[in-house]
N, C-alpha and C positions, 0 to 999 in steps of 0.2 A: 821103356818110353824115354824119349830124349827131351830133357827139360828145356832145351833151347827152342823147341818147336811150339807154335801156338797150340792152344787147347784143342782146336778142331782138327789138328794134325796128329795129336797123340794117338798112338796105336795104329796109325796107318803105315803100311809098308812103304818103303822109300820109293819104289817104282810108282806107286799110286800118287805119292806126293809130287814126284817129278812130273807126272802126267797132268796133275791139277795145276802145278805152277806153270807148265808149258801152256795149258789151256788159258789160264789167267793172263799170261803175257800176250797170247794171241788176241784175247778179248780186249786187253788194254790197247794193243796196236790197232785193232779194228776201230775201237772207240776214238783213239787219237786221229786216225785217218778220217773217220766220219766227222769229227769236230773240225778238222782242218778244211774238209769239203764244205761244211756248213758255214765256217768263217769266210771262206772264199765266196760262197753264195751271198752271205750277208753283205760283204764288201761290194759285190757287184750290184746288189739292190741299192745300197747306199750311193754308189757312184751314179747309177741310173736316176735315182731320185734327185740327186744334186744337179745332174745334167738337165732334168726336166725343169727344176726350179730356176736354174740359170737361163735356160731358153725362155721361160716365161718372163723373167726379169729383163732380158734383152728386148723381148717384144713390147713389154710395157714401156721401157725406156725409149724405144723407137716411136711408139705412139705419142709419148710425151714430147719428144723432139719434133715430130710432125705437127702436133697441136701448138707448140710454141712458135714454130715458123708460121703456121696459119694465123695464129693470134697476132703476130707482128705484122703480117700482111693486112689483116683486118684493121689494126690500129692505123697503119699508113693510109688505108682506104678511107677510114673514118676521118682522119685529119684532112685528107683531100676534100671529102664531102663537106666537112665542117667549114673549111676555107671557102668552098664554093657557095655554101649557104650564106655565109657572111657577105660575100660579094653580091649575091642575089638580093639579100636584105638591103644592102646599101643602094643597089640599083632601084629597087622598089621604092625605097624612101625618097630617092632623088626624083623618080617619076611622079610620086604622089605630091612632092613639094612643087614640081613644075606644073602639075595639073591644077593644084590649088592657086598657083600664081596666075595661070591662064584663066581659071574661073574668076579670079579677082579682076583681071583685066577685062574679061567679057562683061562682068557685072558693072564695071566702071564705064565701059563703052555703052552698055544698055542704059545706064543712068544718064549718060550724055545724049541719049536719044538715038543712038545707032541701033540698027537691027542686025542681028547676026544670023 
């Protein structure tokens, strides 16, 4: 027995040891190839997931941009409507004041005996 060999190889003829080593090397190579394939697959899945997340992020950002533009348009429209409402309020106040003045004139004319 060769003391340099591990215990499980003691007493095994050299040709058997060579076959076992060859088989172990082949299994190691097969496992390394399978690991490389699996790593490639994992990287592809990772890239696909990142692409999906980035696409979602772009869609959300696009929706935010559209919403911001729409919000700005609504604010401008609100400002226009608010200005118009203030103008209408001023006009109504003027008309009411004029009506009261006319009613006062009518009341004064009636008091003086005029019929309206």
